[in-house]
Backbone as CSV, one residue per row, in Angstrom:
resi,resn,N_x,N_y,N_z,CA_x,CA_y,CA_z,C_x,C_y,C_z
1,MET,184.681,77.248,204.182,183.587,76.826,203.342,182.299,77.519,203.752
2,LEU,182.045,77.615,205.061,180.830,78.253,205.546,180.811,79.735,205.185
3,GLY,181.980,80.376,205.197,182.069,81.783,204.829,181.613,82.037,203.410
4,ARG,181.953,81.139,202.517,181.501,81.285,201.127,179.998,81.100,201.008
5,ALA,179.448,80.173,201.745,178.006,79.940,201.682,177.240,81.145,202.220
6,ILE,177.747,81.759,203.276,177.090,82.931,203.845,177.241,84.138,202.926
7,ALA,178.374,84.280,202.261,178.635,85.435,201.403,177.695,85.488,200.202
8,VAL,177.117,84.377,199.835,176.191,84.360,198.701,174.971,85.236,198.989
9,THR,174.615,85.405,200.254,173.465,86.247,200.594,173.718,87.715,200.259
10,PHE,174.972,88.109,200.086,175.277,89.480,199.678,174.731,89.776,198.281
11,LEU,174.509,88.746,197.489,174.071,88.925,196.107,172.572,89.146,195.967
12,ILE,171.817,89.042,197.035,170.360,89.188,196.964,169.946,90.536,196.356
13,PRO,170.542,91.673,196.747,170.124,92.936,196.122,170.379,92.992,194.615
14,VAL,171.473,92.394,194.166,171.776,92.394,192.730,170.719,91.598,191.973
15,PHE,170.377,90.425,192.477,169.351,89.633,191.810,167.973,90.282,191.920
16,GLY,167.702,90.972,193.020,166.446,91.701,193.146,166.323,92.785,192.090
17,MET,167.422,93.465,191.824,167.442,94.487,190.780,167.178,93.863,189.406
18,LEU,167.823,92.740,189.141,167.646,92.073,187.840,166.224,91.544,187.672
19,TRP,165.666,90.924,188.716,164.307,90.395,188.618,163.294,91.533,188.495
20,GLY,163.529,92.642,189.190,162.633,93.790,189.072,162.615,94.357,187.673
21,THR,163.768,94.358,187.029,163.842,94.837,185.656,163.182,93.851,184.695
22,ALA,163.417,92.576,184.907,162.900,91.563,183.990,161.384,91.404,184.082
23,PHE,160.836,91.400,185.295,159.425,91.086,185.455,158.527,92.298,185.704
24,LEU,159.081,93.384,186.236,158.261,94.542,186.580,158.596,95.781,185.753
25,ALA,159.523,95.640,184.818,159.946,96.729,183.927,160.453,97.935,184.718
26,GLU,161.123,97.693,185.838,161.704,98.772,186.624,162.992,99.240,185.954
27,PRO,163.244,100.539,185.953,164.465,101.045,185.316,165.702,100.768,186.183
28,ILE,166.832,100.592,185.538,168.111,100.452,186.234,168.852,101.768,186.088
29,THR,169.241,102.358,187.206,169.939,103.643,187.194,171.443,103.428,187.357
30,ALA,172.177,104.503,187.128,173.635,104.430,187.280,174.018,104.123,188.731
31,HIS,173.250,104.636,189.681,173.538,104.353,191.088,173.325,102.875,191.414
32,MET,172.334,102.281,190.809,172.083,100.855,191.033,173.215,100.009,190.465
33,ILE,173.701,100.387,189.299,174.821,99.656,188.693,176.075,99.801,189.553
34,ALA,176.340,101.023,190.027,177.511,101.246,190.886,177.393,100.435,192.173
35,GLY,176.215,100.411,192.771,176.008,99.612,193.979,176.181,98.131,193.718
36,GLY,175.705,97.665,192.563,175.872,96.259,192.202,177.333,95.874,192.037
37,ILE,178.106,96.790,191.458,179.539,96.528,191.291,180.228,96.444,192.651
38,VAL,179.860,97.345,193.560,180.440,97.310,194.910,180.085,95.997,195.599
39,ILE,178.841,95.562,195.455,178.408,94.303,196.070,179.179,93.121,195.485
40,LEU,179.328,93.088,194.157,180.055,91.982,193.522,181.520,91.965,193.936
41,LEU,182.154,93.128,193.995,183.554,93.180,194.426,183.698,92.776,195.896
42,GLY,182.785,93.228,196.739,182.831,92.841,198.151,182.640,91.352,198.345
43,THR,181.735,90.776,197.578,181.510,89.333,197.655,182.738,88.565,197.174
44,ALA,183.355,89.062,196.098,184.566,88.406,195.591,185.698,88.477,196.617
45,LEU,185.813,89.591,197.311,186.839,89.701,198.355,186.522,88.797,199.539
46,ALA,185.259,88.737,199.926,184.865,87.927,201.083,185.037,86.436,200.830
47,THR,184.842,86.004,199.598,184.965,84.580,199.285,186.386,84.179,198.908
48,GLY,187.265,85.146,198.714,188.645,84.831,198.380,188.912,84.741,196.894
49,ILE,187.946,85.117,196.071,188.178,85.101,194.620,189.181,86.186,194.246
50,LEU,189.036,87.362,194.875,189.991,88.454,194.696,190.824,88.585,195.955
51,HIS,192.082,88.910,195.790,192.987,89.109,196.923,193.502,90.532,196.855
52,PHE,193.007,91.391,197.715,193.417,92.790,197.733,194.426,93.003,198.843
53,GLY,195.618,93.397,198.459,196.639,93.699,199.444,197.218,92.486,200.148
54,ALA,197.048,91.323,199.583,197.590,90.121,200.212,199.108,90.096,200.026
55,ARG,199.784,89.759,201.082,201.237,89.667,201.015,201.646,88.255,200.655
56,ARG,202.654,88.176,199.849,203.176,86.860,199.472,204.252,86.451,200.459
57,ALA,204.349,85.169,200.676,205.364,84.654,201.586,206.742,84.850,200.958
58,ALA,207.675,85.209,201.810,209.042,85.404,201.351,209.662,84.050,201.002
59,PRO,210.586,84.042,200.061,211.268,82.764,199.753,211.958,82.215,200.993
60,GLY,211.840,80.956,201.192,212.447,80.320,202.341,211.467,80.170,203.497
61,GLY,210.203,80.558,203.293,209.200,80.349,204.303,209.142,81.393,205.400
62,ARG,209.721,82.550,205.176,209.706,83.592,206.213,208.633,84.596,205.959
């Protein structure tokens, strides 16, 4: 549970980009979008929303 609460801080740059665009009319570049996607995917992996390379348990509990 604590890991999920801490992982939310990874989203600060994404929200900073959105607030900068909304209130300061800052442009969003392709690099910013790519970085935001990496941040969102990393956060999803850290919180367990996405499972990359997870192995499934064999039938019979082995």
